[in-house]
N, C-alpha and C positions, 0 to 999 in steps of 0.2 A: 246328754245332760242339759237341762234348761238353763238359760242365762238368768232367769228370774230368781231372786231371793237366794243367790249363792252367798255363802259366807266368804270372808276374806281368805280363809284357809283353802276353801274349795276353788276359789279363783286362782290362787297361787299354784295349787296343785295342778289345775287344768293347764296352766301355762307350762309348768315344769314337765308335764307328761307329753307335751307337744314338741316333738323332736325338731321341728322346723324353726322354733324360736330360740335365739341365742344372743345374749347381750351382756351389758355391764350396768352396774349401779354405782353412781357417784353422789354422795350425800354429805352436806355440810350444814351444821347448825342444830340438828335435832336427832342426833344419833344416826344409826343405820337402820331405821325402823322399817323402811320399805323392803330393803334386802332381807331383813330378818324374817318377814312373812314368807318369802320364797324359800329361805333355808329351813324354816321350821315346818313347812308344808311337806317336805320330803321330795326327793328327786331333783334337787336343785342343780346337781352336776350336769343335768341335761339342758339347763337354761342359763346358768350364771357363769360367764367367763371370768368375771372379776367384780369385786365390790371394793370401794375405796372411800375414805373420808379424810380429805386433806384440810384439817382444821387450822393448822398454823398458817398464817398469812404468807410467810416466805415459801413454805412448801407449796401452798396453793398457787402462788405466782410462778414458781419454778415449773410447775406442771402445766398450768393453763394460760400463763401470761398475765400481765398486770391488768387490773380493772379499777376504775375510779371508785366503785363501791362493790363490796363483796356480796351483799344481798341485792342483786340487781338482775335485770334481764341480760345485760351484757355478760356478766359472769356465768349465768346459766347457759347461754349459748356457747360460750367458750368451753364449758364442761362437756356439753353434749357433743360438740364438734370434735374435741380432742379424743374423747373416749370412742366415739363412732369411727373416727379415722384410724385409730389403733386397731379396732376390730377388723376393718377392711385390710389394713396393711399386714396384719399378722395371721389372719384366718381366712381371707378370701380364697386363697389357693386350695385349702383343705376343706372348707365348709361352704364356700360361696355359692356353689351350685345347688345346695340343698337347704341352707339355712336362710331365714330372714333375720338380719342383724338389727339390734336395737341398742340404744344407750339411753338409760333413764338417769335424770339428774334432778337434784333440788339444792337450793341454797336458802337457808331459813334463819330468821332472827326469832328464836323461841324466847319465852318469858325468862327474864333474868331473875336472880334471887331477890332483888329489891321489888320486883313486879312493877317496874316503872317504864319499860320500853314498849315501843310499838311492835306487835307480834305479827309478822307477815313473812311471806316468802315467795320465791319463784320456783316453779316445778315444770318439768317438761320431758319430752321423749322424742328422740330422733329414731326413725325406724323405717324399714323397708316393708312394702306391701307384698312383694314377691321376691324370691331369691334373685339377686342381680339387679333389681329395680333401683331407681334413684331414691334417696331417702326423703321422708316427709317429717315435718315437725308439728308437734302440739305443744304449745307454751301457755302456761297459766300463771296468774298472780293470785295468791290466796291470802286471806287474813284468818289467823287462828283466834278463836273466841273464848276458849277455855282459860281460866285464870289459875292454871296449875301447869308447871312445865312438863310433868310426866303425862298428864292428859293430852297436852299438845303433841308430844312425841307420838303417843298412841294414835291420835287422830291423823297425823301426817302419815303414819304407816298404813293405816286403813285407806286413806284417800289416795296415796301413791299407788297402792295395789290396784285400786279401782281404775286409776289412770292407765296403768300398764295393760290391764285386762280389757278395758274399753277401747284402747287404741287398736287392738287386734280384733275385737269381736263386734264393735259398734262403729267402726270407722266410716261406714256407709250411711249411718243414721246419726247425724250430729245431735238431734234432740235426745235420742236414747243414750248417746254417749254422755251428754251433759247431765242427764238425770241420774245415770249410774254412778257418777262421781261421789255422791253422798251415801251410797249403799253402806250399811253397817256403821255409818258415822252420824248422819243426820245433818240438816242444814243449820243447826244451831251451834255447831262446833267449828266448822270451817266455812268461810264465805269466799266464793270466787267472784272477783270483780273485773277480771280480764281473761280472755281466752283467744288464742290465735291458732288457726289451722294453715300450715304452709306446705306447699308441694304441688306437683302437677295434678294429682288426683283430687286435690282439695280446692281447685281454682273456682269452682262454683259453690263452695261452702260458705 
């Protein structure tokens, strides 16, 4: 199957049908739109270990620790680290020799009902390149440009699916990865103003 012009559903299904990919989705602020794509595509039991949305601040702090701001790089990294560490702690013995683990996370300030707030978010993924390898991170800051909450949630779902797919299929080609982020979304709905690639295989990126 070509990587070009794949719908979000086909990207999600392709990941779901790859038995070597296994991970978690933690999303706050714009529903569980990324996880939804993987559930709706079919075959999610082969990919999704857990999905979670800890909206309440006390719940979120109890799970991930305190952060100065809830929509921040700090909180995103806490989410990715916590969920990834749980994967290794609970599943390394049974799946660690065959699966490449990943934890996808986002923390987003979507449009409020008064339409007065700054609409932005942090999104990222911690993932292995090979079973048993050290994790790598991709971290982005995005701005949502739609002036409707539902449309913003839709765009986040599409964009996040592109991130998960691109991390596995375009990790050796940063230009192709960045270009793929707006597949099925368009650059007029979400703007990326910061991106980081962290990890030993990304040292020259």
